[in-house]
ChimeraX commands (.cxc) that place a marker at each C-alpha (Angstrom):
marker #1 position -0.01,0.19,0.05 radius 0.5
marker #1 position 2.78,2.19,0.92 radius 0.5
marker #1 position 4.55,1.58,-2.47 radius 0.5
marker #1 position 1.34,2.47,-4.34 radius 0.5
marker #1 position 0.92,5.91,-2.82 radius 0.5
marker #1 position 4.62,6.65,-3.62 radius 0.5
marker #1 position 3.75,5.67,-7.27 radius 0.5
marker #1 position 0.55,7.94,-7.14 radius 0.5
marker #1 position 2.52,10.60,-5.84 radius 0.5
marker #1 position 5.45,10.66,-8.33 radius 0.5
marker #1 position 3.86,9.46,-11.38 radius 0.5
marker #1 position -0.09,10.18,-11.47 radius 0.5
marker #1 position -1.44,13.59,-12.55 radius 0.5
marker #1 position -2.07,16.02,-9.82 radius 0.5
marker #1 position -5.35,17.65,-9.19 radius 0.5
marker #1 position -6.06,20.55,-11.25 radius 0.5
marker #1 position -5.87,22.91,-8.22 radius 0.5
marker #1 position -2.92,21.87,-7.27 radius 0.5
marker #1 position -0.98,24.11,-9.44 radius 0.5
marker #1 position -3.14,27.25,-7.92 radius 0.5
marker #1 position -2.57,26.12,-4.54 radius 0.5
marker #1 position 0.94,25.85,-4.86 radius 0.5
marker #1 position 1.20,29.41,-6.63 radius 0.5
marker #1 position -1.12,31.03,-4.14 radius 0.5
marker #1 position 1.19,29.37,-1.51 radius 0.5
marker #1 position 4.28,30.85,-3.18 radius 0.5
marker #1 position 2.76,34.52,-3.19 radius 0.5
marker #1 position 1.81,34.27,0.29 radius 0.5
marker #1 position 5.14,33.11,1.44 radius 0.5
marker #1 position 7.02,36.14,-0.69 radius 0.5
marker #1 position 4.08,38.46,0.06 radius 0.5
marker #1 position 6.68,41.07,1.55 radius 0.5
marker #1 position 8.32,40.98,-1.90 radius 0.5
marker #1 position 5.14,42.00,-3.66 radius 0.5
marker #1 position 4.09,44.62,-1.34 radius 0.5
marker #1 position 7.68,46.12,-2.25 radius 0.5
marker #1 position 7.01,46.14,-5.84 radius 0.5
marker #1 position 3.68,46.86,-5.76 radius 0.5
marker #1 position 4.13,50.96,-5.97 radius 0.5
marker #1 position 6.28,50.38,-8.97 radius 0.5
marker #1 position 3.66,48.26,-10.66 radius 0.5
marker #1 position 1.17,50.47,-10.04 radius 0.5
marker #1 position 2.74,53.33,-11.72 radius 0.5
marker #1 position 4.12,51.28,-14.28 radius 0.5
marker #1 position 1.00,49.73,-15.11 radius 0.5
marker #1 position -0.87,53.68,-14.89 radius 0.5
marker #1 position 1.55,55.33,-17.29 radius 0.5
marker #1 position 2.92,52.74,-19.41 radius 0.5
marker #1 position 0.93,49.83,-19.80 radius 0.5
marker #1 position -2.29,51.52,-19.78 radius 0.5
marker #1 position -1.82,54.43,-22.05 radius 0.5
marker #1 position -0.42,51.96,-24.55 radius 0.5
marker #1 position -3.58,50.01,-24.32 radius 0.5
marker #1 position -5.49,53.16,-24.77 radius 0.5
marker #1 position -3.80,54.27,-27.72 radius 0.5
marker #1 position -4.22,50.84,-29.41 radius 0.5
marker #1 position -8.36,50.98,-28.61 radius 0.5
marker #1 position -8.46,54.97,-29.77 radius 0.5
marker #1 position -6.67,53.74,-33.10 radius 0.5
marker #1 position -9.88,52.35,-34.12 radius 0.5
marker #1 position -11.80,55.29,-33.61 radius 0.5
marker #1 position -12.41,58.82,-34.61 radius 0.5
marker #1 position -11.52,61.27,-31.61 radius 0.5
marker #1 position -11.36,65.22,-31.18 radius 0.5
marker #1 position -11.27,65.31,-27.54 radius 0.5
marker #1 position -14.39,67.05,-27.56 radius 0.5
marker #1 position -17.02,64.40,-28.43 radius 0.5
marker #1 position -17.10,60.92,-27.44 radius 0.5
marker #1 position -14.93,58.40,-29.50 radius 0.5
marker #1 position -16.60,56.63,-32.59 radius 0.5
marker #1 position -15.77,53.21,-33.86 radius 0.5
marker #1 position -14.28,53.21,-37.58 radius 0.5
marker #1 position -12.50,49.94,-37.53 radius 0.5
marker #1 position -9.40,50.05,-39.76 radius 0.5
marker #1 position -10.33,52.89,-41.43 radius 0.5
marker #1 position -7.43,54.83,-39.46 radius 0.5
marker #1 position -4.85,52.69,-40.95 radius 0.5
marker #1 position -6.11,52.58,-44.36 radius 0.5
marker #1 position -6.07,56.08,-44.63 radius 0.5
marker #1 position -2.50,55.97,-42.92 radius 0.5
marker #1 position -0.71,53.96,-45.50 radius 0.5
marker #1 position -2.73,54.52,-48.63 radius 0.5
marker #1 position -4.04,58.28,-48.48 radius 0.5
marker #1 position -1.44,60.17,-46.22 radius 0.5
marker #1 position 1.69,60.76,-48.51 radius 0.5
marker #1 position 3.43,62.61,-45.77 radius 0.5
marker #1 position 3.06,59.63,-43.37 radius 0.5
marker #1 position 5.31,57.41,-46.09 radius 0.5
marker #1 position 8.06,60.40,-46.03 radius 0.5
marker #1 position 7.78,60.21,-42.22 radius 0.5
marker #1 position 8.21,56.54,-42.11 radius 0.5
marker #1 position 11.16,56.60,-44.50 radius 0.5
marker #1 position 13.17,59.52,-42.43 radius 0.5
marker #1 position 12.38,57.52,-39.24 radius 0.5
marker #1 position 13.75,54.24,-40.63 radius 0.5
marker #1 position 17.13,56.28,-41.93 radius 0.5
marker #1 position 17.45,57.79,-38.89 radius 0.5
marker #1 position 16.98,54.19,-36.97 radius 0.5
marker #1 position 19.17,52.43,-39.60 radius 0.5
marker #1 position 22.09,55.03,-39.78 radius 0.5
marker #1 position 22.01,56.45,-36.37 radius 0.5
marker #1 position 21.09,53.88,-34.00 radius 0.5
marker #1 position 24.15,51.09,-35.31 radius 0.5
marker #1 position 26.35,54.23,-35.33 radius 0.5
marker #1 position 25.41,55.51,-31.84 radius 0.5
marker #1 position 25.75,52.02,-30.59 radius 0.5
marker #1 position 29.42,51.35,-31.78 radius 0.5
marker #1 position 30.45,54.81,-30.95 radius 0.5
marker #1 position 29.49,54.73,-27.23 radius 0.5
marker #1 position 31.09,50.78,-26.93 radius 0.5
marker #1 position 34.13,52.22,-28.69 radius 0.5
marker #1 position 34.32,55.14,-26.68 radius 0.5
marker #1 position 33.46,53.45,-23.52 radius 0.5
marker #1 position 36.34,50.51,-23.99 radius 0.5
marker #1 position 39.27,53.63,-24.74 radius 0.5
marker #1 position 38.16,55.70,-22.01 radius 0.5
marker #1 position 37.73,52.27,-19.71 radius 0.5
marker #1 position 41.70,51.99,-20.29 radius 0.5
marker #1 position 42.77,55.52,-18.87 radius 0.5
marker #1 position 43.56,56.28,-15.24 radius 0.5
marker #1 position 40.66,56.46,-12.55 radius 0.5
marker #1 position 40.48,60.18,-12.47 radius 0.5
marker #1 position 41.00,60.76,-16.45 radius 0.5
marker #1 position 38.26,58.01,-16.92 radius 0.5
marker #1 position 35.95,60.20,-14.42 radius 0.5
marker #1 position 36.47,63.49,-16.24 radius 0.5
marker #1 position 35.79,61.57,-19.78 radius 0.5
marker #1 position 32.91,59.92,-18.75 radius 0.5
marker #1 position 30.95,63.04,-17.34 radius 0.5
marker #1 position 32.16,65.11,-20.65 radius 0.5
marker #1 position 30.67,62.19,-22.90 radius 0.5
marker #1 position 27.44,61.71,-20.88 radius 0.5
marker #1 position 26.71,65.62,-20.25 radius 0.5
marker #1 position 24.98,66.27,-23.71 radius 0.5
marker #1 position 22.28,63.48,-22.89 radius 0.5
marker #1 position 21.43,65.12,-19.76 radius 0.5
marker #1 position 21.59,68.95,-20.59 radius 0.5
marker #1 position 18.07,69.33,-21.84 radius 0.5
marker #1 position 18.26,71.49,-25.22 radius 0.5
marker #1 position 21.67,71.80,-25.56 radius 0.5
marker #1 position 21.52,70.54,-29.02 radius 0.5
marker #1 position 20.52,74.24,-29.70 radius 0.5
marker #1 position 24.38,74.48,-30.12 radius 0.5
marker #1 position 24.06,73.16,-33.56 radius 0.5
marker #1 position 21.95,76.41,-34.77 radius 0.5
marker #1 position 25.27,78.36,-34.09 radius 0.5
marker #1 position 27.50,75.82,-36.12 radius 0.5
marker #1 position 24.99,75.85,-38.80 radius 0.5
marker #1 position 23.49,79.08,-38.43 radius 0.5
marker #1 position 22.16,80.37,-42.11 radius 0.5
marker #1 position 24.06,83.36,-42.30 radius 0.5
marker #1 position 27.86,84.33,-42.48 radius 0.5
marker #1 position 28.24,84.24,-38.77 radius 0.5
marker #1 position 27.52,80.53,-38.44 radius 0.5
marker #1 position 30.45,78.86,-37.63 radius 0.5
marker #1 position 30.52,76.57,-40.48 radius 0.5
marker #1 position 29.36,78.83,-43.23 radius 0.5
marker #1 position 32.23,81.55,-41.89 radius 0.5
marker #1 position 34.89,78.57,-42.20 radius 0.5
marker #1 position 33.39,77.61,-45.88 radius 0.5
marker #1 position 33.24,81.31,-47.11 radius 0.5
marker #1 position 37.17,82.09,-45.80 radius 0.5
marker #1 position 38.11,78.79,-47.19 radius 0.5
marker #1 position 36.29,80.00,-50.58 radius 0.5
marker #1 position 34.33,76.65,-51.21 radius 0.5
marker #1 position 31.10,78.77,-51.19 radius 0.5
marker #1 position 30.43,82.50,-52.57 radius 0.5
marker #1 position 27.09,83.27,-49.95 radius 0.5
marker #1 position 25.99,81.67,-46.98 radius 0.5
marker #1 position 23.68,78.55,-46.98 radius 0.5
marker #1 position 20.68,78.11,-44.73 radius 0.5
marker #1 position 21.43,74.32,-43.85 radius 0.5
marker #1 position 17.88,74.08,-41.69 radius 0.5
marker #1 position 15.90,75.50,-44.29 radius 0.5
marker #1 position 17.30,73.44,-47.38 radius 0.5
marker #1 position 15.86,69.87,-47.98 radius 0.5
marker #1 position 19.25,68.67,-48.88 radius 0.5
marker #1 position 20.84,69.11,-45.44 radius 0.5
marker #1 position 18.39,68.98,-42.99 radius 0.5
marker #1 position 18.22,64.91,-42.69 radius 0.5
marker #1 position 22.09,64.67,-42.47 radius 0.5
marker #1 position 22.33,67.46,-39.82 radius 0.5
marker #1 position 19.42,65.67,-38.06 radius 0.5
marker #1 position 21.48,62.32,-37.94 radius 0.5
marker #1 position 24.63,64.09,-37.08 radius 0.5
marker #1 position 23.04,65.79,-34.25 radius 0.5
marker #1 position 20.85,62.53,-32.86 radius 0.5
marker #1 position 24.60,60.59,-32.76 radius 0.5
marker #1 position 25.77,63.37,-30.77 radius 0.5
marker #1 position 23.30,63.34,-28.07 radius 0.5
marker #1 position 22.47,59.26,-28.37 radius 0.5
marker #1 position 26.34,59.10,-26.54 radius 0.5
marker #1 position 24.78,59.27,-23.28 radius 0.5
marker #1 position 22.60,56.20,-21.07 radius 0.5
marker #1 position 24.40,53.71,-23.14 radius 0.5
marker #1 position 27.35,54.88,-23.14 radius 0.5
marker #1 position 27.02,54.85,-19.30 radius 0.5
marker #1 position 25.65,51.25,-19.00 radius 0.5
marker #1 position 28.97,50.11,-21.48 radius 0.5
marker #1 position 31.42,51.72,-18.75 radius 0.5
marker #1 position 29.80,50.45,-15.93 radius 0.5
marker #1 position 29.91,46.80,-17.73 radius 0.5
marker #1 position 33.33,47.02,-18.42 radius 0.5
marker #1 position 34.26,47.68,-15.26 radius 0.5
marker #1 position 32.63,44.61,-13.88 radius 0.5
marker #1 position 34.35,42.29,-16.21 radius 0.5
marker #1 position 36.52,39.84,-13.89 radius 0.5
marker #1 position 40.13,40.77,-14.54 radius 0.5
marker #1 position 41.34,36.95,-13.67 radius 0.5
marker #1 position 39.12,35.81,-16.79 radius 0.5
marker #1 position 41.87,37.51,-19.24 radius 0.5
marker #1 position 44.57,35.78,-17.69 radius 0.5
marker #1 position 42.52,32.35,-17.96 radius 0.5
marker #1 position 41.94,33.08,-21.64 radius 0.5
marker #1 position 45.87,33.88,-22.47 radius 0.5
marker #1 position 46.71,30.23,-21.09 radius 0.5
marker #1 position 43.63,29.18,-23.33 radius 0.5
marker #1 position 45.15,30.31,-26.36 radius 0.5
marker #1 position 43.97,34.08,-26.60 radius 0.5
marker #1 position 46.78,36.27,-28.12 radius 0.5
marker #1 position 45.32,39.85,-28.62 radius 0.5
marker #1 position 42.93,42.41,-27.73 radius 0.5
marker #1 position 40.60,41.51,-30.55 radius 0.5
marker #1 position 40.08,38.11,-28.80 radius 0.5
marker #1 position 39.89,39.15,-25.56 radius 0.5
marker #1 position 37.13,41.70,-26.70 radius 0.5
marker #1 position 35.23,39.13,-28.67 radius 0.5
marker #1 position 35.44,36.09,-26.41 radius 0.5
marker #1 position 35.66,37.25,-23.03 radius 0.5
marker #1 position 34.78,41.12,-22.86 radius 0.5
marker #1 position 31.40,41.05,-25.13 radius 0.5
marker #1 position 29.92,37.81,-23.40 radius 0.5
marker #1 position 30.43,39.31,-20.05 radius 0.5
marker #1 position 28.58,42.21,-20.55 radius 0.5
marker #1 position 25.80,40.90,-22.39 radius 0.5
marker #1 position 23.22,42.49,-19.95 radius 0.5
marker #1 position 24.87,45.85,-20.65 radius 0.5
marker #1 position 24.85,45.48,-24.35 radius 0.5
marker #1 position 21.68,44.48,-24.60 radius 0.5
marker #1 position 20.35,47.45,-22.45 radius 0.5
marker #1 position 22.55,49.68,-24.36 radius 0.5
marker #1 position 20.92,48.25,-27.90 radius 0.5
marker #1 position 17.56,48.88,-26.67 radius 0.5
marker #1 position 18.21,52.52,-25.62 radius 0.5
marker #1 position 19.94,53.36,-28.86 radius 0.5
marker #1 position 16.94,51.86,-30.93 radius 0.5
marker #1 position 14.37,53.60,-28.99 radius 0.5
marker #1 position 16.20,57.06,-29.07 radius 0.5
marker #1 position 16.56,56.55,-32.95 radius 0.5
marker #1 position 12.69,55.90,-33.16 radius 0.5
marker #1 position 11.49,58.85,-30.99 radius 0.5
marker #1 position 13.61,61.61,-32.75 radius 0.5
marker #1 position 11.30,64.56,-32.88 radius 0.5
marker #1 position 11.82,67.52,-30.74 radius 0.5
marker #1 position 15.02,67.59,-32.29 radius 0.5
marker #1 position 13.40,68.03,-35.96 radius 0.5
marker #1 position 11.17,70.54,-34.56 radius 0.5
marker #1 position 13.60,72.83,-32.67 radius 0.5
marker #1 position 16.06,72.72,-35.21 radius 0.5
marker #1 position 14.39,72.53,-38.81 radius 0.5
marker #1 position 10.87,73.85,-38.10 radius 0.5
marker #1 position 7.29,72.40,-37.64 radius 0.5
marker #1 position 6.72,71.47,-40.38 radius 0.5
marker #1 position 10.39,71.02,-42.04 radius 0.5
marker #1 position 10.84,72.40,-45.64 radius 0.5
marker #1 position 9.48,70.02,-48.01 radius 0.5
marker #1 position 8.99,67.57,-45.10 radius 0.5
marker #1 position 12.81,66.76,-45.17 radius 0.5
marker #1 position 12.80,66.36,-41.31 radius 0.5
marker #1 position 9.63,64.94,-40.80 radius 0.5
marker #1 position 9.61,61.76,-38.55 radius 0.5
marker #1 position 6.50,59.49,-37.06 radius 0.5
marker #1 position 6.79,61.27,-34.06 radius 0.5
marker #1 position 6.41,65.02,-35.53 radius 0.5
marker #1 position 3.47,63.74,-37.63 radius 0.5
marker #1 position 1.77,62.42,-34.54 radius 0.5
marker #1 position 2.25,65.72,-32.88 radius 0.5
marker #1 position 0.65,67.21,-35.80 radius 0.5
marker #1 position -2.44,65.36,-35.87 radius 0.5
marker #1 position -2.70,64.58,-32.17 radius 0.5
marker #1 position -1.48,68.47,-30.50 radius 0.5
marker #1 position -2.57,70.43,-33.62 radius 0.5
marker #1 position -5.40,68.82,-35.58 radius 0.5
marker #1 position -6.72,67.00,-32.46 radius 0.5
marker #1 position -7.53,63.72,-34.45 radius 0.5
marker #1 position -6.62,61.70,-31.57 radius 0.5
marker #1 position -7.79,58.33,-33.48 radius 0.5
marker #1 position -5.75,59.03,-36.33 radius 0.5
marker #1 position -2.73,59.94,-34.05 radius 0.5
marker #1 position -3.15,56.98,-31.94 radius 0.5
marker #1 position -2.98,54.74,-35.11 radius 0.5
marker #1 position 0.60,56.43,-36.11 radius 0.5
marker #1 position 1.32,55.86,-32.28 radius 0.5
marker #1 position 0.74,52.22,-32.56 radius 0.5
marker #1 position 2.77,51.76,-35.81 radius 0.5
marker #1 position 5.70,53.28,-34.12 radius 0.5
marker #1 position 5.31,51.12,-31.00 radius 0.5
marker #1 position 5.13,47.91,-33.04 radius 0.5
marker #1 position 8.12,48.98,-35.14 radius 0.5
marker #1 position 10.29,49.56,-31.66 radius 0.5
marker #1 position 8.86,46.02,-30.35 radius 0.5
marker #1 position 9.54,44.36,-33.48 radius 0.5
marker #1 position 13.31,46.07,-33.80 radius 0.5
marker #1 position 14.40,45.51,-30.02 radius 0.5
marker #1 position 13.28,42.05,-30.43 radius 0.5
marker #1 position 15.18,41.37,-33.62 radius 0.5
marker #1 position 18.47,43.25,-31.79 radius 0.5
marker #1 position 18.13,40.92,-28.59 radius 0.5
marker #1 position 17.84,37.89,-30.66 radius 0.5
marker #1 position 21.11,38.76,-32.68 radius 0.5
marker #1 position 23.33,39.90,-29.60 radius 0.5
marker #1 position 22.09,36.68,-27.98 radius 0.5
marker #1 position 24.83,35.06,-30.49 radius 0.5
marker #1 position 27.41,37.17,-29.62 radius 0.5
marker #1 position 30.36,35.32,-28.51 radius 0.5
marker #1 position 29.03,31.86,-28.66 radius 0.5
marker link #1:1,2 radius 0.2
marker link #1:2,3 radius 0.2
marker link #1:3,4 radius 0.2
marker link #1:4,5 radius 0.2
marker link #1:5,6 radius 0.2
marker link #1:6,7 radius 0.2
marker link #1:7,8 radius 0.2
marker link #1:8,9 radius 0.2
marker link #1:9,10 radius 0.2
marker link #1:10,11 radius 0.2
marker link #1:11,12 radius 0.2
marker link #1:12,13 radius 0.2
marker link #1:13,14 radius 0.2
marker link #1:14,15 radius 0.2
marker link #1:15,16 radius 0.2
marker link #1:16,17 radius 0.2
marker link #1:17,18 radius 0.2
marker link #1:18,19 radius 0.2
marker link #1:19,20 radius 0.2
marker link #1:20,21 radius 0.2
marker link #1:21,22 radius 0.2
marker link #1:22,23 radius 0.2
marker link #1:23,24 radius 0.2
marker link #1:24,25 radius 0.2
marker link #1:25,26 radius 0.2
marker link #1:26,27 radius 0.2
marker link #1:27,28 radius 0.2
marker link #1:28,29 radius 0.2
marker link #1:29,30 radius 0.2
marker link #1:30,31 radius 0.2
marker link #1:31,32 radius 0.2
marker link #1:32,33 radius 0.2
marker link #1:33,34 radius 0.2
marker link #1:34,35 radius 0.2
marker link #1:35,36 radius 0.2
marker link #1:36,37 radius 0.2
marker link #1:37,38 radius 0.2
marker link #1:38,39 radius 0.2
marker link #1:39,40 radius 0.2
marker link #1:40,41 radius 0.2
marker link #1:41,42 radius 0.2
marker link #1:42,43 radius 0.2
marker link #1:43,44 radius 0.2
marker link #1:44,45 radius 0.2
marker link #1:45,46 radius 0.2
marker link #1:46,47 radius 0.2
marker link #1:47,48 radius 0.2
marker link #1:48,49 radius 0.2
marker link #1:49,50 radius 0.2
marker link #1:50,51 radius 0.2
marker link #1:51,52 radius 0.2
marker link #1:52,53 radius 0.2
marker link #1:53,54 radius 0.2
marker link #1:54,55 radius 0.2
marker link #1:55,56 radius 0.2
marker link #1:56,57 radius 0.2
marker link #1:57,58 radius 0.2
marker link #1:58,59 radius 0.2
marker link #1:59,60 radius 0.2
marker link #1:60,61 radius 0.2
marker link #1:61,62 radius 0.2
marker link #1:62,63 radius 0.2
marker link #1:63,64 radius 0.2
marker link #1:64,65 radius 0.2
marker link #1:65,66 radius 0.2
marker link #1:66,67 radius 0.2
marker link #1:67,68 radius 0.2
marker link #1:68,69 radius 0.2
marker link #1:69,70 radius 0.2
marker link #1:70,71 radius 0.2
marker link #1:71,72 radius 0.2
marker link #1:72,73 radius 0.2
marker link #1:73,74 radius 0.2
marker link #1:74,75 radius 0.2
marker link #1:75,76 radius 0.2
marker link #1:76,77 radius 0.2
marker link #1:77,78 radius 0.2
marker link #1:78,79 radius 0.2
marker link #1:79,80 radius 0.2
marker link #1:80,81 radius 0.2
marker link #1:81,82 radius 0.2
marker link #1:82,83 radius 0.2
marker link #1:83,84 radius 0.2
marker link #1:84,85 radius 0.2
marker link #1:85,86 radius 0.2
marker link #1:86,87 radius 0.2
marker link #1:87,88 radius 0.2
marker link #1:88,89 radius 0.2
marker link #1:89,90 radius 0.2
marker link #1:90,91 radius 0.2
marker link #1:91,92 radius 0.2
marker link #1:92,93 radius 0.2
marker link #1:93,94 radius 0.2
marker link #1:94,95 radius 0.2
marker link #1:95,96 radius 0.2
marker link #1:96,97 radius 0.2
marker link #1:97,98 radius 0.2
marker link #1:98,99 radius 0.2
marker link #1:99,100 radius 0.2
marker link #1:100,101 radius 0.2
marker link #1:101,102 radius 0.2
marker link #1:102,103 radius 0.2
marker link #1:103,104 radius 0.2
marker link #1:104,105 radius 0.2
marker link #1:105,106 radius 0.2
marker link #1:106,107 radius 0.2
marker link #1:107,108 radius 0.2
marker link #1:108,109 radius 0.2
marker link #1:109,110 radius 0.2
marker link #1:110,111 radius 0.2
marker link #1:111,112 radius 0.2
marker link #1:112,113 radius 0.2
marker link #1:113,114 radius 0.2
marker link #1:114,115 radius 0.2
marker link #1:115,116 radius 0.2
marker link #1:116,117 radius 0.2
marker link #1:117,118 radius 0.2
marker link #1:118,119 radius 0.2
marker link #1:119,120 radius 0.2
marker link #1:120,121 radius 0.2
marker link #1:121,122 radius 0.2
marker link #1:122,123 radius 0.2
marker link #1:123,124 radius 0.2
marker link #1:124,125 radius 0.2
marker link #1:125,126 radius 0.2
marker link #1:126,127 radius 0.2
marker link #1:127,128 radius 0.2
marker link #1:128,129 radius 0.2
marker link #1:129,130 radius 0.2
marker link #1:130,131 radius 0.2
marker link #1:131,132 radius 0.2
marker link #1:132,133 radius 0.2
marker link #1:133,134 radius 0.2
marker link #1:134,135 radius 0.2
marker link #1:135,136 radius 0.2
marker link #1:136,137 radius 0.2
marker link #1:137,138 radius 0.2
marker link #1:138,139 radius 0.2
marker link #1:139,140 radius 0.2
marker link #1:140,141 radius 0.2
marker link #1:141,142 radius 0.2
marker link #1:142,143 radius 0.2
marker link #1:143,144 radius 0.2
marker link #1:144,145 radius 0.2
marker link #1:145,146 radius 0.2
marker link #1:146,147 radius 0.2
marker link #1:147,148 radius 0.2
marker link #1:148,149 radius 0.2
marker link #1:149,150 radius 0.2
marker link #1:150,151 radius 0.2
marker link #1:151,152 radius 0.2
marker link #1:152,153 radius 0.2
marker link #1:153,154 radius 0.2
marker link #1:154,155 radius 0.2
marker link #1:155,156 radius 0.2
marker link #1:156,157 radius 0.2
marker link #1:157,158 radius 0.2
marker link #1:158,159 radius 0.2
marker link #1:159,160 radius 0.2
marker link #1:160,161 radius 0.2
marker link #1:161,162 radius 0.2
marker link #1:162,163 radius 0.2
marker link #1:163,164 radius 0.2
marker link #1:164,165 radius 0.2
marker link #1:165,166 radius 0.2
marker link #1:166,167 radius 0.2
marker link #1:167,168 radius 0.2
marker link #1:168,169 radius 0.2
marker link #1:169,170 radius 0.2
marker link #1:170,171 radius 0.2
marker link #1:171,172 radius 0.2
marker link #1:172,173 radius 0.2
marker link #1:173,174 radius 0.2
marker link #1:174,175 radius 0.2
marker link #1:175,176 radius 0.2
marker link #1:176,177 radius 0.2
marker link #1:177,178 radius 0.2
marker link #1:178,179 radius 0.2
marker link #1:179,180 radius 0.2
marker link #1:180,181 radius 0.2
marker link #1:181,182 radius 0.2
marker link #1:182,183 radius 0.2
marker link #1:183,184 radius 0.2
marker link #1:184,185 radius 0.2
marker link #1:185,186 radius 0.2
marker link #1:186,187 radius 0.2
marker link #1:187,188 radius 0.2
marker link #1:188,189 radius 0.2
marker link #1:189,190 radius 0.2
marker link #1:190,191 radius 0.2
marker link #1:191,192 radius 0.2
marker link #1:192,193 radius 0.2
marker link #1:193,194 radius 0.2
marker link #1:194,195 radius 0.2
marker link #1:195,196 radius 0.2
marker link #1:196,197 radius 0.2
marker link #1:197,198 radius 0.2
marker link #1:198,199 radius 0.2
marker link #1:199,200 radius 0.2
marker link #1:200,201 radius 0.2
marker link #1:201,202 radius 0.2
marker link #1:202,203 radius 0.2
marker link #1:203,204 radius 0.2
marker link #1:204,205 radius 0.2
marker link #1:205,206 radius 0.2
marker link #1:206,207 radius 0.2
marker link #1:207,208 radius 0.2
marker link #1:208,209 radius 0.2
marker link #1:209,210 radius 0.2
marker link #1:210,211 radius 0.2
marker link #1:211,212 radius 0.2
marker link #1:212,213 radius 0.2
marker link #1:213,214 radius 0.2
marker link #1:214,215 radius 0.2
marker link #1:215,216 radius 0.2
marker link #1:216,217 radius 0.2
marker link #1:217,218 radius 0.2
marker link #1:218,219 radius 0.2
marker link #1:219,220 radius 0.2
marker link #1:220,221 radius 0.2
marker link #1:221,222 radius 0.2
marker link #1:222,223 radius 0.2
marker link #1:223,224 radius 0.2
marker link #1:224,225 radius 0.2
marker link #1:225,226 radius 0.2
marker link #1:226,227 radius 0.2
marker link #1:227,228 radius 0.2
marker link #1:228,229 radius 0.2
marker link #1:229,230 radius 0.2
marker link #1:230,231 radius 0.2
marker link #1:231,232 radius 0.2
marker link #1:232,233 radius 0.2
marker link #1:233,234 radius 0.2
marker link #1:234,235 radius 0.2
marker link #1:235,236 radius 0.2
marker link #1:236,237 radius 0.2
marker link #1:237,238 radius 0.2
marker link #1:238,239 radius 0.2
marker link #1:239,240 radius 0.2
marker link #1:240,241 radius 0.2
marker link #1:241,242 radius 0.2
marker link #1:242,243 radius 0.2
marker link #1:243,244 radius 0.2
marker link #1:244,245 radius 0.2
marker link #1:245,246 radius 0.2
marker link #1:246,247 radius 0.2
marker link #1:247,248 radius 0.2
marker link #1:248,249 radius 0.2
marker link #1:249,250 radius 0.2
marker link #1:250,251 radius 0.2
marker link #1:251,252 radius 0.2
marker link #1:252,253 radius 0.2
marker link #1:253,254 radius 0.2
marker link #1:254,255 radius 0.2
marker link #1:255,256 radius 0.2
marker link #1:256,257 radius 0.2
marker link #1:257,258 radius 0.2
marker link #1:258,259 radius 0.2
marker link #1:259,260 radius 0.2
marker link #1:260,261 radius 0.2
marker link #1:261,262 radius 0.2
marker link #1:262,263 radius 0.2
marker link #1:263,264 radius 0.2
marker link #1:264,265 radius 0.2
marker link #1:265,266 radius 0.2
marker link #1:266,267 radius 0.2
marker link #1:267,268 radius 0.2
marker link #1:268,269 radius 0.2
marker link #1:269,270 radius 0.2
marker link #1:270,271 radius 0.2
marker link #1:271,272 radius 0.2
marker link #1:272,273 radius 0.2
marker link #1:273,274 radius 0.2
marker link #1:274,275 radius 0.2
marker link #1:275,276 radius 0.2
marker link #1:276,277 radius 0.2
marker link #1:277,278 radius 0.2
marker link #1:278,279 radius 0.2
marker link #1:279,280 radius 0.2
marker link #1:280,281 radius 0.2
marker link #1:281,282 radius 0.2
marker link #1:282,283 radius 0.2
marker link #1:283,284 radius 0.2
marker link #1:284,285 radius 0.2
marker link #1:285,286 radius 0.2
marker link #1:286,287 radius 0.2
marker link #1:287,288 radius 0.2
marker link #1:288,289 radius 0.2
marker link #1:289,290 radius 0.2
marker link #1:290,291 radius 0.2
marker link #1:291,292 radius 0.2
marker link #1:292,293 radius 0.2
marker link #1:293,294 radius 0.2
marker link #1:294,295 radius 0.2
marker link #1:295,296 radius 0.2
marker link #1:296,297 radius 0.2
marker link #1:297,298 radius 0.2
marker link #1:298,299 radius 0.2
marker link #1:299,300 radius 0.2
marker link #1:300,301 radius 0.2
marker link #1:301,302 radius 0.2
marker link #1:302,303 radius 0.2
marker link #1:303,304 radius 0.2
marker link #1:304,305 radius 0.2
marker link #1:305,306 radius 0.2
marker link #1:306,307 radius 0.2
marker link #1:307,308 radius 0.2
marker link #1:308,309 radius 0.2
marker link #1:309,310 radius 0.2
marker link #1:310,311 radius 0.2
marker link #1:311,312 radius 0.2
marker link #1:312,313 radius 0.2
marker link #1:313,314 radius 0.2
marker link #1:314,315 radius 0.2
marker link #1:315,316 radius 0.2
view
């Protein structure tokens, strides 16, 4: 009889409510932990999850903030892709910024962090502050208006006129040929912030003994150390840096508005964010703006998932 009961406990399926009872027991056992994370969860749900859910719901409606939303089905999305030519320009500009500025800023962040990490502690601290400062300095990108001012007193125009390359000043942020390239430069410059700091922290946590063990196992140069030891040891920081770089590249909006105007000349600096602000806060077409926001959300999530899957293969 004892052997039969033991066999039943091990091999026979447990009652359906057994798993529920186990989960509830674990929750009661760790109730202090749930209590500690409750404030964060409430704030995260209220200001992140709930707005996303509301945006998805409103994207299927027409809503002007004065009258109740009216359900229109897929009409906003059909209008977005088939009837809105400016959105296609904004989509193209956003993808160019994401494809160019995202990877470049990511690689530059890691390269500068790797170089600065080799410096003495005091110099490393000063250089870290210098590289991190632009990302926490508010509208510091206004300094580029001085560099590329449209008159001869602008720094770049002054150099070009003095060297004889041009005969008259170029209004850079009003010329469609220069708007998008300049936005790329400014975005890369601003993005050397949070990801850079994460890489510095990650490099500091790599165990130095691993390099000695690697030398004994046949690693002969710094590049092999980087690929087989450094990168696998800081995968969490690399993942975080990739997410931040891609998110920053997709969310370019204020830079374009402040530097190139709103709207920019020939929509050369139009992005999905500025297009969304146009319909949301100027035209008050909140349903249509929500559809734009949902498209941007799906693009960011899909790109981050692809980058995470790619980074998992690094060093393996």
